[in-house]
N, C-alpha and C positions, 0 to 999 in steps of 0.2 A: 751565242754571239749576236749582238744587236747590229743590224744593218743601218746604213745612212740613206735616207730618202733623197732623191734628186729628181726634179721636174724637167722634162724636155719640152713641155708645152703648157698651155693654160687650162686645158680640160682636166677634170678630176681624175681621168684615167691615163693621163700622159705623164707617167712617172716610172721610176724604177727604184729598186732597193739594192744598194751596193754593199756587198760583204767584202771587207778588206781585213784579212787576218793579221794579227800582230807579227806573225812569222810567215811571210810569203815564201813558200818553198817550190812553187811552180811558176814558170814564166807564162805570160799571156793572160787572157781574160776569158771566162766562160759566161755566155749569155744563156739564161734559162727562159724559155718561152712556154708558158702554160697552155693547156688545151681547154676543152669544154665546148667543142663544136662552134667556136667563135661567138658564143652567146654570153650576154651580159651577166647572167647569174653565176658564172664561173670566173674567178679572178686569180691573181698571182699568189694567193695563199696556197694554191696547189703546188707551186714551185718552191715554196719555202723549205720544206724538208730536204729537198735535193740541194738547194743553195747552201743550207747550213752544213750539210754533210761535206760538200766540197770545200767550203771555207774552213771547216775544222781540219781538213787535210792539206791546207796551205794554198788553196786556189783563191784568186780574186774572182768574185762572181757578181754578175749583174742580173737580178731577177726582174724581168721586164713586164710591166703592165701596158695595156693598149686598149683603145676603144673597141668594143665588141657590138655585135648586132643587138639592138635594143637599148644601146647606151651611146648612140652617135657613131657606131662603127658600121662595117660593111664596106662596099667598094665606093671610093678608094681609101676611105679614112683608116681602116684597119691596116692596110698596107703602108700608107704614109706613116702611121705611128711606129710600126716595126722598123721602118727605115730610119726615121728620126731618132727612135730609141737607141738603135745600134750606133748611129752616127754621134749621138750624144756622148758616147764614151770618149770621143776626142776632146771633150771639154773637161773631163775628169782626170785625175792623176792616176791613170792606169796604163798598162801596156796594151797598145792597140796594134802592135805589129803582128801579134798572133792571137786571133779571136776565133773561138768555136761557139756556135749556137747549138743548144740542146733543146729540142722541142718535143712535146708529147701530144699525140693525136692531132687536133687542129694546129697546135703549136709546132708539130713536126712539119706540117705543110708550110707554115710561116718561116720556120728556121731554114728549110731547104730553099724556099723562095728567096730568102735574104742572101743565101750563099750565091745565088745566081744574079744578084743585082747588077754586077758590072756588065752583063750582056743585055740588059733591058734597053729598049729603044729610048733615045733622048726624049725627054718630056713626059715619059710615062711614070706612074707612081713608083718611087723607089730607085729611079735611075740615078746614075752618077754618084755612087756611094763615097762618103768621106772615110768610112771605116769598112774595110773588106774582110770577109771571113776567110779563114784558112781551112775550115772544115765545118761539117754539120753532122748532127746526130738526129735521126728521126726515130722517135719511140712510138711505134704504131701510128705513124703519120698517114694523113690523107694525102697521098702523093699523086693520085690521078683523079683530079676533080671531076672530069667529065664522066668517067665510069662511076664515081661515087654518087654523083647527082642522078645519073640514069638508073642506078640500082637501088636508090633509096637510102644510102648510107647517111646517117644523121637526120633522117626524116625531113628532108628539105633544107637542111642547114647550109648546104653548099650554095643553092640558089639564093638563099637569104643573104649569104655573104657577098656573092658576086653581083646580085641584083637581077637575076634572071637565069634561065636555063642555057645550056651550051648552044642550043639552036637560036636563041634570041639575042644573046650577047657573046658571040664566039670570040671576038677580039679580046674581051676581058679575060676569058679563059686562057687564051694564048699568052697573056701577060702574067696571069696569076697561077696557072697550073704547073707544078714542078715538072711533071713528065713532059710537058710541052716546051719547057725552057731549056732542055738539054741541047748541047753539052754545057756543063757549068764550069769545068776545069777546076773544080773544088771537090775534094774527097767527101763522100757521104756514107756514113754507116747507118744502116737500118737495123733496128732491134725490134723484134715483133714476136708475139706468142701465137702459135697456130690456133689456139683455142680462143682467141680474141673474138668476142661477140659484138663489139662496138664498131671496130674498123677491121674489115677482112684482111687476113694475112696476105691475100693476093695483091693488095695495094702495094706492099713492099716488094713482093717478088716481081711484079710487073715493072716497078720503077727501077729496081736494080738491073734487071735484064736490059731495059731500054738504055739506062745510063752506060752500062758496059758496052753495048752495041754502038753507042755514040762516042766511045773512047774515053769516057770518064772513069775515075776510080770510085767504085761503089761496091759495097758488100752488105750481105744480109746475115745477121746473127739471130737464129731462132732461139727463143728462150721459153721456159715453162711458165705457166700461169695464165693470167687473163689481161684485160686491157689496163687494169690499175696496178697490177704487180710491178709494172715498169717504173712507177713513180713512188714505190716504197723503198726507201734507202737501205732497208735491212735485207733486201732480197738479192740473189745472184743476178737477176735481170738488171738491176741497177749497177751492180759491180762490173758487168760487161761494159757499160757506158763509162763508168769512172776509170776503168783500166785503159780504155781506148783514148782518153783525152790527151795524154802526152804526145802520142803519134799524130793525132789530128791537129793539135796546136802547131806541130811542125809541118803540116800540110801533107801528111802521109796517112794511109790506112793502117790500122794496127795489124 
């Protein structure tokens, strides 16, 4: 299935690929947010296999590209792009009443951050969304940026994204860090392999515990494999995500 490209800005990275099956059998829209520790050498090609799989099963899918570190990204550009890219759905002929973001690794951070946009302070990057998410999936997401930076997850990728350490720019972390944005009032499903050597399993356990303590609907589904098993559409790890989408589109945990 060939997607249609749509630009939401003038930069070369401000676009998405819209997959619209001939036979749409599921309501709503699924946004795919790729990972790669927010770095420019990784792009939306990582999300294409997942987007195609969902489209072949009757979902409308928006595979989103955005500016990354080394390509005009970082704070606040990357966050502005995710917000603009999601809001761009309102200009396309798609169902925006029920939208779920699925993000892997760094994309998991961005997907969960996007789910919490309605709670952002006025004037901050991503505030006042036009399109609100009804659910989010974090596939081995970096959901505690402060711990990730302090423990070397991504070898400095977090500080490169935010533009400094938690000690130097704490307000940016308060706005960008999913675990500091709780509660979201949006259900979040975390899917993670305990054997993940890129993003520690503890990133998901800590987030889910904090989210539940804050009154949010959040769950962790442990899967077999490694960091990249999650974005292989032939694996049971991806099936967990795919099977959860109908409930999340309805604003429920599966």
